[in-house]
SEKOL-348122 format. One record per residue (C-alpha): x, y negated, z. Coordinates in nm, 4 decimals, m for minus. Example, Ala and Ser with C-alpha at 12.3 -4.5 7.8 and 13.67 -1.06 7.14 Angstrom:
2
<atom><xx>1.2300</xx><yy>0.4500</yy><zz>0.7800</zz></atom>
<atom><xx>1.3670</xx><yy>0.1060</yy><zz>0.7140</zz></atom>
This chain:
319
<atom><xx>m0.0618</xx><yy>m0.0172</yy><zz>m0.0286</zz></atom>
<atom><xx>0.1267</xx><yy>m0.3437</yy><zz>m0.0879</zz></atom>
<atom><xx>0.1199</xx><yy>m0.5746</yy><zz>0.2542</zz></atom>
<atom><xx>m0.0808</xx><yy>m0.9156</yy><zz>0.1945</zz></atom>
<atom><xx>0.1037</xx><yy>m1.2403</yy><zz>0.0767</zz></atom>
<atom><xx>0.2319</xx><yy>m1.3973</yy><zz>0.4252</zz></atom>
<atom><xx>0.4005</xx><yy>m1.7416</yy><zz>0.5050</zz></atom>
<atom><xx>0.7958</xx><yy>m1.7573</yy><zz>0.5467</zz></atom>
<atom><xx>0.8272</xx><yy>m1.8872</yy><zz>0.9344</zz></atom>
<atom><xx>1.1069</xx><yy>m2.0258</yy><zz>1.0048</zz></atom>
<atom><xx>1.1440</xx><yy>m1.7507</yy><zz>1.2929</zz></atom>
<atom><xx>1.1606</xx><yy>m1.4857</yy><zz>0.9861</zz></atom>
<atom><xx>1.4284</xx><yy>m1.6838</yy><zz>0.8201</zz></atom>
<atom><xx>1.6340</xx><yy>m1.7525</yy><zz>1.1665</zz></atom>
<atom><xx>1.6046</xx><yy>m1.3545</yy><zz>1.2314</zz></atom>
<atom><xx>1.7376</xx><yy>m1.2832</yy><zz>0.8616</zz></atom>
<atom><xx>2.0545</xx><yy>m1.5634</yy><zz>0.9111</zz></atom>
<atom><xx>2.1778</xx><yy>m1.3423</yy><zz>1.2225</zz></atom>
<atom><xx>2.1041</xx><yy>m1.0523</yy><zz>1.0167</zz></atom>
<atom><xx>2.2941</xx><yy>m1.1256</yy><zz>0.7517</zz></atom>
<atom><xx>2.6039</xx><yy>m1.3460</yy><zz>0.9017</zz></atom>
<atom><xx>2.8183</xx><yy>m1.0265</yy><zz>0.8026</zz></atom>
<atom><xx>2.7801</xx><yy>m0.9389</yy><zz>0.4728</zz></atom>
<atom><xx>2.6855</xx><yy>m1.3396</yy><zz>0.3079</zz></atom>
<atom><xx>2.9078</xx><yy>m1.6148</yy><zz>0.3112</zz></atom>
<atom><xx>2.8168</xx><yy>m1.9820</yy><zz>0.3865</zz></atom>
<atom><xx>2.9004</xx><yy>m2.0904</yy><zz>0.0894</zz></atom>
<atom><xx>3.0155</xx><yy>m2.4365</yy><zz>0.0128</zz></atom>
<atom><xx>2.8218</xx><yy>m2.7710</yy><zz>m0.1067</zz></atom>
<atom><xx>2.9964</xx><yy>m2.9602</yy><zz>m0.3200</zz></atom>
<atom><xx>2.9788</xx><yy>m3.3484</yy><zz>m0.4440</zz></atom>
<atom><xx>2.9449</xx><yy>m3.3422</yy><zz>m0.8136</zz></atom>
<atom><xx>3.1592</xx><yy>m3.6802</yy><zz>m0.8846</zz></atom>
<atom><xx>2.9945</xx><yy>m3.7678</yy><zz>m1.2467</zz></atom>
<atom><xx>3.0585</xx><yy>m4.1178</yy><zz>m1.2350</zz></atom>
<atom><xx>2.9027</xx><yy>m4.4642</yy><zz>m1.0511</zz></atom>
<atom><xx>2.5876</xx><yy>m4.4237</yy><zz>m1.2213</zz></atom>
<atom><xx>2.4897</xx><yy>m4.1042</yy><zz>m1.1931</zz></atom>
<atom><xx>2.3021</xx><yy>m3.9346</yy><zz>m0.9409</zz></atom>
<atom><xx>2.4504</xx><yy>m3.8246</yy><zz>m0.6478</zz></atom>
<atom><xx>2.4329</xx><yy>m3.4670</yy><zz>m0.6843</zz></atom>
<atom><xx>2.5870</xx><yy>m3.1771</yy><zz>m0.4619</zz></atom>
<atom><xx>2.5933</xx><yy>m2.7932</yy><zz>m0.5601</zz></atom>
<atom><xx>2.5490</xx><yy>m2.5402</yy><zz>m0.3572</zz></atom>
<atom><xx>2.8081</xx><yy>m2.2274</yy><zz>m0.4973</zz></atom>
<atom><xx>2.6122</xx><yy>m1.9445</yy><zz>m0.4542</zz></atom>
<atom><xx>2.8145</xx><yy>m1.7644</yy><zz>m0.8022</zz></atom>
<atom><xx>3.1089</xx><yy>m1.7655</yy><zz>m0.4770</zz></atom>
<atom><xx>2.9063</xx><yy>m1.4739</yy><zz>m0.2569</zz></atom>
<atom><xx>3.0585</xx><yy>m1.1136</yy><zz>m0.3021</zz></atom>
<atom><xx>2.8255</xx><yy>m1.0688</yy><zz>m0.5659</zz></atom>
<atom><xx>2.8645</xx><yy>m1.3987</yy><zz>m0.7068</zz></atom>
<atom><xx>2.5026</xx><yy>m1.4582</yy><zz>m0.6589</zz></atom>
<atom><xx>2.2367</xx><yy>m1.5562</yy><zz>m0.4761</zz></atom>
<atom><xx>2.0442</xx><yy>m1.2068</yy><zz>m0.4580</zz></atom>
<atom><xx>2.2740</xx><yy>m1.0884</yy><zz>m0.1686</zz></atom>
<atom><xx>2.1132</xx><yy>m1.2407</yy><zz>0.0970</zz></atom>
<atom><xx>1.7722</xx><yy>m1.0949</yy><zz>0.0098</zz></atom>
<atom><xx>1.8725</xx><yy>m0.7627</yy><zz>m0.0778</zz></atom>
<atom><xx>2.0849</xx><yy>m0.7423</yy><zz>0.2374</zz></atom>
<atom><xx>1.8072</xx><yy>m0.8552</yy><zz>0.4423</zz></atom>
<atom><xx>1.5834</xx><yy>m0.6423</yy><zz>0.2711</zz></atom>
<atom><xx>1.7695</xx><yy>m0.3358</yy><zz>0.3534</zz></atom>
<atom><xx>1.8921</xx><yy>m0.4268</yy><zz>0.7127</zz></atom>
<atom><xx>1.5226</xx><yy>m0.4725</yy><zz>0.8262</zz></atom>
<atom><xx>1.3911</xx><yy>m0.1526</yy><zz>0.6884</zz></atom>
<atom><xx>1.2996</xx><yy>0.1311</yy><zz>0.9244</zz></atom>
<atom><xx>1.5762</xx><yy>0.4178</yy><zz>0.9724</zz></atom>
<atom><xx>1.3246</xx><yy>0.6756</yy><zz>0.7574</zz></atom>
<atom><xx>1.2802</xx><yy>0.4367</yy><zz>0.4783</zz></atom>
<atom><xx>1.6179</xx><yy>0.3965</yy><zz>0.4482</zz></atom>
<atom><xx>1.6757</xx><yy>0.7638</yy><zz>0.4783</zz></atom>
<atom><xx>1.5136</xx><yy>0.7543</yy><zz>0.1315</zz></atom>
<atom><xx>1.7378</xx><yy>0.5722</yy><zz>m0.0489</zz></atom>
<atom><xx>1.6413</xx><yy>0.2408</yy><zz>m0.1974</zz></atom>
<atom><xx>1.5347</xx><yy>0.1448</yy><zz>m0.5922</zz></atom>
<atom><xx>1.4435</xx><yy>m0.2071</yy><zz>m0.7239</zz></atom>
<atom><xx>1.4082</xx><yy>m0.3753</yy><zz>m1.0641</zz></atom>
<atom><xx>1.6727</xx><yy>m0.6093</yy><zz>m1.1811</zz></atom>
<atom><xx>1.8571</xx><yy>m0.7825</yy><zz>m1.4685</zz></atom>
<atom><xx>2.1285</xx><yy>m0.7265</yy><zz>m1.2538</zz></atom>
<atom><xx>2.1734</xx><yy>m0.9898</yy><zz>m0.9571</zz></atom>
<atom><xx>1.9289</xx><yy>m0.8156</yy><zz>m0.7660</zz></atom>
<atom><xx>2.0929</xx><yy>m0.5296</yy><zz>m0.8316</zz></atom>
<atom><xx>2.4134</xx><yy>m0.5882</yy><zz>m0.7763</zz></atom>
<atom><xx>2.2683</xx><yy>m0.7159</yy><zz>m0.3656</zz></atom>
<atom><xx>2.0270</xx><yy>m0.4603</yy><zz>m0.3068</zz></atom>
<atom><xx>2.3238</xx><yy>m0.2101</yy><zz>m0.4286</zz></atom>
<atom><xx>2.5502</xx><yy>m0.3840</yy><zz>m0.1939</zz></atom>
<atom><xx>2.3252</xx><yy>m0.3997</yy><zz>0.1031</zz></atom>
<atom><xx>2.2760</xx><yy>m0.0323</yy><zz>0.0577</zz></atom>
<atom><xx>2.6302</xx><yy>0.0988</yy><zz>0.0016</zz></atom>
<atom><xx>2.6999</xx><yy>m0.0924</yy><zz>0.3180</zz></atom>
<atom><xx>2.4437</xx><yy>0.1460</yy><zz>0.5185</zz></atom>
<atom><xx>2.5864</xx><yy>0.4529</yy><zz>0.3152</zz></atom>
<atom><xx>2.2899</xx><yy>0.4997</yy><zz>0.1012</zz></atom>
<atom><xx>2.2202</xx><yy>0.5711</yy><zz>m0.2639</zz></atom>
<atom><xx>2.0604</xx><yy>0.2791</yy><zz>m0.4979</zz></atom>
<atom><xx>1.9178</xx><yy>0.3583</yy><zz>m0.8244</zz></atom>
<atom><xx>1.8314</xx><yy>0.0114</yy><zz>m1.0537</zz></atom>
<atom><xx>1.5351</xx><yy>0.0106</yy><zz>m1.2836</zz></atom>
<atom><xx>1.7514</xx><yy>m0.2385</yy><zz>m1.5010</zz></atom>
<atom><xx>1.6436</xx><yy>m0.4347</yy><zz>m1.7945</zz></atom>
<atom><xx>1.8067</xx><yy>m0.3105</yy><zz>m2.1079</zz></atom>
<atom><xx>1.9420</xx><yy>m0.6006</yy><zz>m2.2520</zz></atom>
<atom><xx>2.1526</xx><yy>m0.7591</yy><zz>m1.9164</zz></atom>
<atom><xx>2.5243</xx><yy>m0.8207</yy><zz>m1.9947</zz></atom>
<atom><xx>2.7602</xx><yy>m0.5920</yy><zz>m1.9805</zz></atom>
<atom><xx>2.8753</xx><yy>m0.7263</yy><zz>m1.7182</zz></atom>
<atom><xx>2.5827</xx><yy>m0.6851</yy><zz>m1.4655</zz></atom>
<atom><xx>2.5510</xx><yy>m0.3760</yy><zz>m1.5629</zz></atom>
<atom><xx>2.9121</xx><yy>m0.2609</yy><zz>m1.4541</zz></atom>
<atom><xx>2.8928</xx><yy>m0.4882</yy><zz>m1.1334</zz></atom>
<atom><xx>2.6299</xx><yy>m0.2527</yy><zz>m1.0493</zz></atom>
<atom><xx>2.7398</xx><yy>0.0643</yy><zz>m1.1132</zz></atom>
<atom><xx>3.0669</xx><yy>0.0010</yy><zz>m0.9325</zz></atom>
<atom><xx>2.8674</xx><yy>m0.0938</yy><zz>m0.6593</zz></atom>
<atom><xx>2.7468</xx><yy>0.2959</yy><zz>m0.6464</zz></atom>
<atom><xx>2.3753</xx><yy>0.2162</yy><zz>m0.8482</zz></atom>
<atom><xx>2.1885</xx><yy>0.4477</yy><zz>m1.0530</zz></atom>
<atom><xx>2.0951</xx><yy>0.2490</yy><zz>m1.3709</zz></atom>
<atom><xx>1.7690</xx><yy>0.3628</yy><zz>m1.5496</zz></atom>
<atom><xx>1.7384</xx><yy>0.1529</yy><zz>m1.8221</zz></atom>
<atom><xx>1.4298</xx><yy>0.0410</yy><zz>m1.9247</zz></atom>
<atom><xx>1.2400</xx><yy>m0.2722</yy><zz>m2.1541</zz></atom>
<atom><xx>1.1838</xx><yy>m0.6618</yy><zz>m1.9880</zz></atom>
<atom><xx>0.8153</xx><yy>m0.5885</yy><zz>m2.0518</zz></atom>
<atom><xx>0.8342</xx><yy>m0.2090</yy><zz>m1.8840</zz></atom>
<atom><xx>1.0462</xx><yy>m0.3804</yy><zz>m1.6157</zz></atom>
<atom><xx>0.7557</xx><yy>m0.6818</yy><zz>m1.5621</zz></atom>
<atom><xx>0.5398</xx><yy>m0.3680</yy><zz>m1.5261</zz></atom>
<atom><xx>0.7288</xx><yy>m0.2420</yy><zz>m1.2287</zz></atom>
<atom><xx>0.7205</xx><yy>m0.5297</yy><zz>m1.0795</zz></atom>
<atom><xx>0.3715</xx><yy>m0.5873</yy><zz>m1.0775</zz></atom>
<atom><xx>0.2623</xx><yy>m0.2650</yy><zz>m0.9585</zz></atom>
<atom><xx>0.5508</xx><yy>m0.1713</yy><zz>m0.7084</zz></atom>
<atom><xx>0.6275</xx><yy>0.1482</yy><zz>m0.8575</zz></atom>
<atom><xx>0.8412</xx><yy>0.3327</yy><zz>m1.1762</zz></atom>
<atom><xx>0.7544</xx><yy>0.7050</yy><zz>m1.2075</zz></atom>
<atom><xx>0.9757</xx><yy>0.9255</yy><zz>m1.1258</zz></atom>
<atom><xx>1.1470</xx><yy>0.7152</yy><zz>m0.7974</zz></atom>
<atom><xx>0.9941</xx><yy>0.8731</yy><zz>m0.4435</zz></atom>
<atom><xx>1.2732</xx><yy>0.6361</yy><zz>m0.2545</zz></atom>
<atom><xx>1.1895</xx><yy>0.3005</yy><zz>m0.0983</zz></atom>
<atom><xx>1.1370</xx><yy>0.0477</yy><zz>m0.3364</zz></atom>
<atom><xx>1.3162</xx><yy>m0.3307</yy><zz>m0.2202</zz></atom>
<atom><xx>1.1806</xx><yy>m0.5554</yy><zz>m0.5021</zz></atom>
<atom><xx>1.3664</xx><yy>m0.8311</yy><zz>m0.6044</zz></atom>
<atom><xx>1.1356</xx><yy>m1.1075</yy><zz>m0.5508</zz></atom>
<atom><xx>0.8149</xx><yy>m1.0148</yy><zz>m0.4244</zz></atom>
<atom><xx>0.8877</xx><yy>m0.9100</yy><zz>m0.1055</zz></atom>
<atom><xx>0.9289</xx><yy>m1.1193</yy><zz>0.2611</zz></atom>
<atom><xx>1.2576</xx><yy>m0.9803</yy><zz>0.3691</zz></atom>
<atom><xx>1.3987</xx><yy>m1.0610</yy><zz>0.0419</zz></atom>
<atom><xx>1.2953</xx><yy>m1.4146</yy><zz>0.0476</zz></atom>
<atom><xx>1.3542</xx><yy>m1.4981</yy><zz>0.4132</zz></atom>
<atom><xx>1.7076</xx><yy>m1.4154</yy><zz>0.3467</zz></atom>
<atom><xx>1.6844</xx><yy>m1.6695</yy><zz>0.0378</zz></atom>
<atom><xx>1.5576</xx><yy>m1.9118</yy><zz>0.3362</zz></atom>
<atom><xx>1.9045</xx><yy>m1.8620</yy><zz>0.4766</zz></atom>
<atom><xx>2.0157</xx><yy>m2.1113</yy><zz>0.2271</zz></atom>
<atom><xx>1.7652</xx><yy>m2.3618</yy><zz>0.3373</zz></atom>
<atom><xx>1.9098</xx><yy>m2.3697</yy><zz>0.6531</zz></atom>
<atom><xx>2.2730</xx><yy>m2.4209</yy><zz>0.5911</zz></atom>
<atom><xx>2.1333</xx><yy>m2.7165</yy><zz>0.2929</zz></atom>
<atom><xx>1.9707</xx><yy>m2.9380</yy><zz>0.5288</zz></atom>
<atom><xx>2.2753</xx><yy>m2.8741</yy><zz>0.8756</zz></atom>
<atom><xx>2.5580</xx><yy>m2.9801</yy><zz>0.5359</zz></atom>
<atom><xx>2.3482</xx><yy>m3.2261</yy><zz>0.3685</zz></atom>
<atom><xx>2.0856</xx><yy>m3.3491</yy><zz>0.6388</zz></atom>
<atom><xx>2.0640</xx><yy>m3.6639</yy><zz>0.4248</zz></atom>
<atom><xx>1.8781</xx><yy>m3.4153</yy><zz>0.1678</zz></atom>
<atom><xx>1.5720</xx><yy>m3.5974</yy><zz>m0.0866</zz></atom>
<atom><xx>1.5688</xx><yy>m3.2995</yy><zz>m0.3315</zz></atom>
<atom><xx>1.6363</xx><yy>m2.9666</yy><zz>m0.4114</zz></atom>
<atom><xx>1.6066</xx><yy>m2.7463</yy><zz>m0.6991</zz></atom>
<atom><xx>1.6212</xx><yy>m2.4258</yy><zz>m0.7707</zz></atom>
<atom><xx>1.6035</xx><yy>m2.2070</yy><zz>m1.0806</zz></atom>
<atom><xx>1.2716</xx><yy>m1.9811</yy><zz>m1.1191</zz></atom>
<atom><xx>1.2613</xx><yy>m1.6688</yy><zz>m1.2501</zz></atom>
<atom><xx>1.0069</xx><yy>m1.4718</yy><zz>m1.0125</zz></atom>
<atom><xx>1.0012</xx><yy>m1.7064</yy><zz>m0.7726</zz></atom>
<atom><xx>1.1586</xx><yy>m1.5362</yy><zz>m0.4779</zz></atom>
<atom><xx>1.4445</xx><yy>m1.8037</yy><zz>m0.4579</zz></atom>
<atom><xx>1.2401</xx><yy>m2.0909</yy><zz>m0.4430</zz></atom>
<atom><xx>1.0240</xx><yy>m1.9439</yy><zz>m0.2255</zz></atom>
<atom><xx>1.2632</xx><yy>m1.8881</yy><zz>0.0654</zz></atom>
<atom><xx>1.4948</xx><yy>m2.2050</yy><zz>0.0004</zz></atom>
<atom><xx>1.1627</xx><yy>m2.4106</yy><zz>0.0324</zz></atom>
<atom><xx>0.9849</xx><yy>m2.1935</yy><zz>0.3324</zz></atom>
<atom><xx>1.3234</xx><yy>m2.3219</yy><zz>0.5316</zz></atom>
<atom><xx>1.2912</xx><yy>m2.7285</yy><zz>0.3696</zz></atom>
<atom><xx>0.9227</xx><yy>m2.7962</yy><zz>0.4376</zz></atom>
<atom><xx>0.9038</xx><yy>m2.5406</yy><zz>0.7515</zz></atom>
<atom><xx>1.1955</xx><yy>m2.7959</yy><zz>0.9063</zz></atom>
<atom><xx>1.1632</xx><yy>m3.1283</yy><zz>0.6439</zz></atom>
<atom><xx>0.8573</xx><yy>m3.1290</yy><zz>0.5064</zz></atom>
<atom><xx>0.9687</xx><yy>m3.4633</yy><zz>0.3581</zz></atom>
<atom><xx>1.2239</xx><yy>m3.3325</yy><zz>0.0997</zz></atom>
<atom><xx>1.0672</xx><yy>m3.2094</yy><zz>m0.2405</zz></atom>
<atom><xx>1.1780</xx><yy>m2.8699</yy><zz>m0.3842</zz></atom>
<atom><xx>1.1854</xx><yy>m2.8363</yy><zz>m0.7158</zz></atom>
<atom><xx>1.1713</xx><yy>m2.6162</yy><zz>m1.0123</zz></atom>
<atom><xx>1.3691</xx><yy>m2.5293</yy><zz>m1.3033</zz></atom>
<atom><xx>1.2975</xx><yy>m2.3486</yy><zz>m1.5972</zz></atom>
<atom><xx>1.4371</xx><yy>m2.2868</yy><zz>m1.9253</zz></atom>
<atom><xx>1.2280</xx><yy>m2.4478</yy><zz>m2.2261</zz></atom>
<atom><xx>1.2006</xx><yy>m2.0218</yy><zz>m2.3497</zz></atom>
<atom><xx>1.0515</xx><yy>m1.9534</yy><zz>m2.0888</zz></atom>
<atom><xx>0.8478</xx><yy>m2.1982</yy><zz>m1.8279</zz></atom>
<atom><xx>0.5875</xx><yy>m1.9876</yy><zz>m1.6454</zz></atom>
<atom><xx>0.5659</xx><yy>m2.2056</yy><zz>m1.3671</zz></atom>
<atom><xx>0.5086</xx><yy>m2.5140</yy><zz>m1.5296</zz></atom>
<atom><xx>0.2946</xx><yy>m2.3225</yy><zz>m1.7675</zz></atom>
<atom><xx>0.0956</xx><yy>m2.2297</yy><zz>m1.4226</zz></atom>
<atom><xx>0.0867</xx><yy>m2.5559</yy><zz>m1.2547</zz></atom>
<atom><xx>m0.0865</xx><yy>m2.7800</yy><zz>m1.5595</zz></atom>
<atom><xx>m0.3591</xx><yy>m2.4987</yy><zz>m1.5734</zz></atom>
<atom><xx>m0.4121</xx><yy>m2.4796</yy><zz>m1.2471</zz></atom>
<atom><xx>m0.3396</xx><yy>m2.1164</yy><zz>m1.1616</zz></atom>
<atom><xx>m0.1204</xx><yy>m1.7897</yy><zz>m1.2305</zz></atom>
<atom><xx>m0.0455</xx><yy>m1.8021</yy><zz>m1.6118</zz></atom>
<atom><xx>0.1693</xx><yy>m1.6141</yy><zz>m1.8635</zz></atom>
<atom><xx>0.4127</xx><yy>m1.7862</yy><zz>m2.1026</zz></atom>
<atom><xx>0.2959</xx><yy>m1.6435</yy><zz>m2.4497</zz></atom>
<atom><xx>0.6002</xx><yy>m1.7879</yy><zz>m2.5986</zz></atom>
<atom><xx>0.8469</xx><yy>m1.6127</yy><zz>m2.4344</zz></atom>
<atom><xx>1.1791</xx><yy>m1.5802</yy><zz>m2.6070</zz></atom>
<atom><xx>1.4623</xx><yy>m1.4209</yy><zz>m2.4802</zz></atom>
<atom><xx>1.8006</xx><yy>m1.6121</yy><zz>m2.4414</zz></atom>
<atom><xx>2.0895</xx><yy>m1.6111</yy><zz>m2.2250</zz></atom>
<atom><xx>1.9369</xx><yy>m1.7675</yy><zz>m2.0185</zz></atom>
<atom><xx>1.8724</xx><yy>m1.3784</yy><zz>m1.8412</zz></atom>
<atom><xx>1.8912</xx><yy>m1.4611</yy><zz>m1.4822</zz></atom>
<atom><xx>1.5408</xx><yy>m1.6654</yy><zz>m1.4757</zz></atom>
<atom><xx>1.2314</xx><yy>m1.7593</yy><zz>m1.7088</zz></atom>
<atom><xx>0.9686</xx><yy>m1.4922</yy><zz>m1.6257</zz></atom>
<atom><xx>0.7238</xx><yy>m1.4008</yy><zz>m1.8559</zz></atom>
<atom><xx>0.4162</xx><yy>m1.5265</yy><zz>m1.6575</zz></atom>
<atom><xx>0.3778</xx><yy>m1.6069</yy><zz>m1.2774</zz></atom>
<atom><xx>0.2351</xx><yy>m1.3121</yy><zz>m1.0594</zz></atom>
<atom><xx>m0.1275</xx><yy>m1.3684</yy><zz>m0.8649</zz></atom>
<atom><xx>0.0943</xx><yy>m1.2833</yy><zz>m0.5727</zz></atom>
<atom><xx>0.4226</xx><yy>m1.4942</yy><zz>m0.6196</zz></atom>
<atom><xx>0.1835</xx><yy>m1.8246</yy><zz>m0.6954</zz></atom>
<atom><xx>0.0234</xx><yy>m1.7944</yy><zz>m0.4248</zz></atom>
<atom><xx>0.3456</xx><yy>m1.7989</yy><zz>m0.1896</zz></atom>
<atom><xx>0.5188</xx><yy>m2.0706</yy><zz>m0.4827</zz></atom>
<atom><xx>0.2755</xx><yy>m2.3488</yy><zz>m0.4715</zz></atom>
<atom><xx>0.2339</xx><yy>m2.4091</yy><zz>m0.0899</zz></atom>
<atom><xx>0.5979</xx><yy>m2.4815</yy><zz>m0.0523</zz></atom>
<atom><xx>0.6905</xx><yy>m2.6388</yy><zz>m0.4145</zz></atom>
<atom><xx>0.6518</xx><yy>m2.9780</yy><zz>m0.5139</zz></atom>
<atom><xx>0.6870</xx><yy>m2.9321</yy><zz>m0.9285</zz></atom>
<atom><xx>0.9096</xx><yy>m2.8147</yy><zz>m1.1847</zz></atom>
<atom><xx>1.1557</xx><yy>m2.9477</yy><zz>m1.4359</zz></atom>
<atom><xx>1.1885</xx><yy>m2.7476</yy><zz>m1.7874</zz></atom>
<atom><xx>1.5104</xx><yy>m2.7840</yy><zz>m2.0026</zz></atom>
<atom><xx>1.6420</xx><yy>m2.7431</yy><zz>m2.2917</zz></atom>
<atom><xx>1.8972</xx><yy>m2.4195</yy><zz>m2.3299</zz></atom>
<atom><xx>2.1421</xx><yy>m2.7594</yy><zz>m2.4951</zz></atom>
<atom><xx>2.0622</xx><yy>m2.8911</yy><zz>m2.2452</zz></atom>
<atom><xx>2.1550</xx><yy>m2.5541</yy><zz>m1.9802</zz></atom>
<atom><xx>2.4914</xx><yy>m2.5388</yy><zz>m2.1776</zz></atom>
<atom><xx>2.5792</xx><yy>m2.8961</yy><zz>m2.0666</zz></atom>
<atom><xx>2.4993</xx><yy>m2.7776</yy><zz>m1.7237</zz></atom>
<atom><xx>2.7174</xx><yy>m2.4788</yy><zz>m1.7508</zz></atom>
<atom><xx>3.0104</xx><yy>m2.6822</yy><zz>m1.8921</zz></atom>
<atom><xx>2.9948</xx><yy>m2.9480</yy><zz>m1.6803</zz></atom>
<atom><xx>2.9664</xx><yy>m2.7548</yy><zz>m1.3306</zz></atom>
<atom><xx>3.3276</xx><yy>m2.5342</yy><zz>m1.4737</zz></atom>
<atom><xx>3.4804</xx><yy>m2.9150</yy><zz>m1.5408</zz></atom>
<atom><xx>3.3785</xx><yy>m3.0727</yy><zz>m1.2592</zz></atom>
<atom><xx>3.4079</xx><yy>m2.7836</yy><zz>m1.0082</zz></atom>
<atom><xx>3.5765</xx><yy>m2.4759</yy><zz>m1.1696</zz></atom>
<atom><xx>3.3270</xx><yy>m2.2784</yy><zz>m1.1008</zz></atom>
<atom><xx>3.1744</xx><yy>m2.0488</yy><zz>m1.2889</zz></atom>
<atom><xx>2.7544</xx><yy>m2.0478</yy><zz>m1.3779</zz></atom>
<atom><xx>2.5655</xx><yy>m1.8305</yy><zz>m1.5437</zz></atom>
<atom><xx>2.2172</xx><yy>m1.9686</yy><zz>m1.7690</zz></atom>
<atom><xx>2.0160</xx><yy>m1.9390</yy><zz>m1.4410</zz></atom>
<atom><xx>2.2550</xx><yy>m2.0901</yy><zz>m1.2206</zz></atom>
<atom><xx>2.3018</xx><yy>m2.4116</yy><zz>m1.3964</zz></atom>
<atom><xx>1.9360</xx><yy>m2.4895</yy><zz>m1.4636</zz></atom>
<atom><xx>1.9146</xx><yy>m2.7041</yy><zz>m1.1379</zz></atom>
<atom><xx>2.1402</xx><yy>m2.9009</yy><zz>m1.2086</zz></atom>
<atom><xx>1.9947</xx><yy>m2.9075</yy><zz>m1.5701</zz></atom>
<atom><xx>1.7196</xx><yy>m3.0339</yy><zz>m1.4361</zz></atom>
<atom><xx>1.8430</xx><yy>m3.2949</yy><zz>m1.1698</zz></atom>
<atom><xx>2.0525</xx><yy>m3.4317</yy><zz>m1.5335</zz></atom>
<atom><xx>1.7128</xx><yy>m3.5112</yy><zz>m1.6851</zz></atom>
<atom><xx>1.6681</xx><yy>m3.7675</yy><zz>m1.4008</zz></atom>
<atom><xx>1.3179</xx><yy>m3.6264</yy><zz>m1.3552</zz></atom>
<atom><xx>1.4047</xx><yy>m3.5802</yy><zz>m0.9782</zz></atom>
<atom><xx>1.4922</xx><yy>m3.9465</yy><zz>m0.8665</zz></atom>
<atom><xx>1.8890</xx><yy>m4.0558</yy><zz>m0.7695</zz></atom>
<atom><xx>1.9161</xx><yy>m3.8066</yy><zz>m0.4845</zz></atom>
<atom><xx>2.1101</xx><yy>m3.6981</yy><zz>m0.2906</zz></atom>
<atom><xx>1.9423</xx><yy>m3.3854</yy><zz>m0.4539</zz></atom>
<atom><xx>2.1155</xx><yy>m3.0626</yy><zz>m0.4006</zz></atom>
<atom><xx>2.1188</xx><yy>m2.7882</yy><zz>m0.7021</zz></atom>
<atom><xx>2.1601</xx><yy>m2.4064</yy><zz>m0.6685</zz></atom>
<atom><xx>2.4212</xx><yy>m2.2616</yy><zz>m0.8365</zz></atom>
<atom><xx>2.2388</xx><yy>m1.9329</yy><zz>m0.8154</zz></atom>
<atom><xx>2.4631</xx><yy>m1.7400</yy><zz>m0.9642</zz></atom>
<atom><xx>2.7849</xx><yy>m1.6818</yy><zz>m1.2220</zz></atom>
<atom><xx>2.7570</xx><yy>m1.3219</yy><zz>m1.4090</zz></atom>
<atom><xx>2.8259</xx><yy>m1.3457</yy><zz>m1.7315</zz></atom>
<atom><xx>3.0606</xx><yy>m1.2464</yy><zz>m1.9616</zz></atom>
<atom><xx>3.3251</xx><yy>m1.4420</yy><zz>m2.0456</zz></atom>
<atom><xx>3.3513</xx><yy>m1.4457</yy><zz>m2.3910</zz></atom>
<atom><xx>2.9570</xx><yy>m1.5484</yy><zz>m2.4049</zz></atom>
<atom><xx>3.0483</xx><yy>m1.8442</yy><zz>m2.1476</zz></atom>
<atom><xx>3.3635</xx><yy>m1.9414</yy><zz>m2.3410</zz></atom>
<atom><xx>3.1272</xx><yy>m1.8731</yy><zz>m2.6974</zz></atom>
<atom><xx>2.8586</xx><yy>m2.1239</yy><zz>m2.4966</zz></atom>
<atom><xx>3.0036</xx><yy>m2.3813</yy><zz>m2.3438</zz></atom>
<atom><xx>3.2706</xx><yy>m2.4529</yy><zz>m2.6128</zz></atom>
<atom><xx>3.0351</xx><yy>m2.4599</yy><zz>m2.9431</zz></atom>
């Protein structure tokens, strides 16, 4: 039975922080120097996590908070790469097996890293993976399911990032997170709004996959019928599910849609200014901030991940 949706409390997030403190890094918040006329932007470098993506926060908390019985069955999840790495990393720490129903078009970098962490990979199409995400089941897998975004403990783990942002930048006015399934922004926003309801929390989506913007415009969860695959494989879903709409809507203040060219430029800027590698999804927040639609700041942009093949990164940022 799928548990009902409930708000993520500050207590949930504080407990998650204690639970994952030996596994997850407190990532730095660095100022992006773009010149005197540019907005005040800080980068939350989640690409520096052990798995090079924020998903380790949720994966570690979700696996750690399972009962002994549930954990003894092993775990499985669905992923384009980053959630799979986070859950596999946590599973390895507990010495239990992990299976990842992986989107077959995921970059080889992500697939190879999941295997290196001991995960068994079951490759499927994007559409098949999305069905599994909506139904919370996959034929032939009897392990304990750890949903990559629609999971209370997973989201609470991501909320720990929001606590760090407020502690390191108490003057923050806006926080921007990429939206894929919605777990990242729900977790961060739950922490931010729980402590500082005056701070805006905005999403960022690519023009090729912007279901949350569509859903907000039409007043309910919608499918994005013009969805296109792109190098922004770690974000931009085909739809907003009813459950994630219930989670995201109360704690977010909107979303900004950006072009693929704007995303490529943001990837280049992060590398040039901070000497850090961001994958497409990891650069969405900065791309959104640079549109001017998020205000003057201070704006915190979550650089959610850096798992991208280096040849592909070079191709995208030097074209």
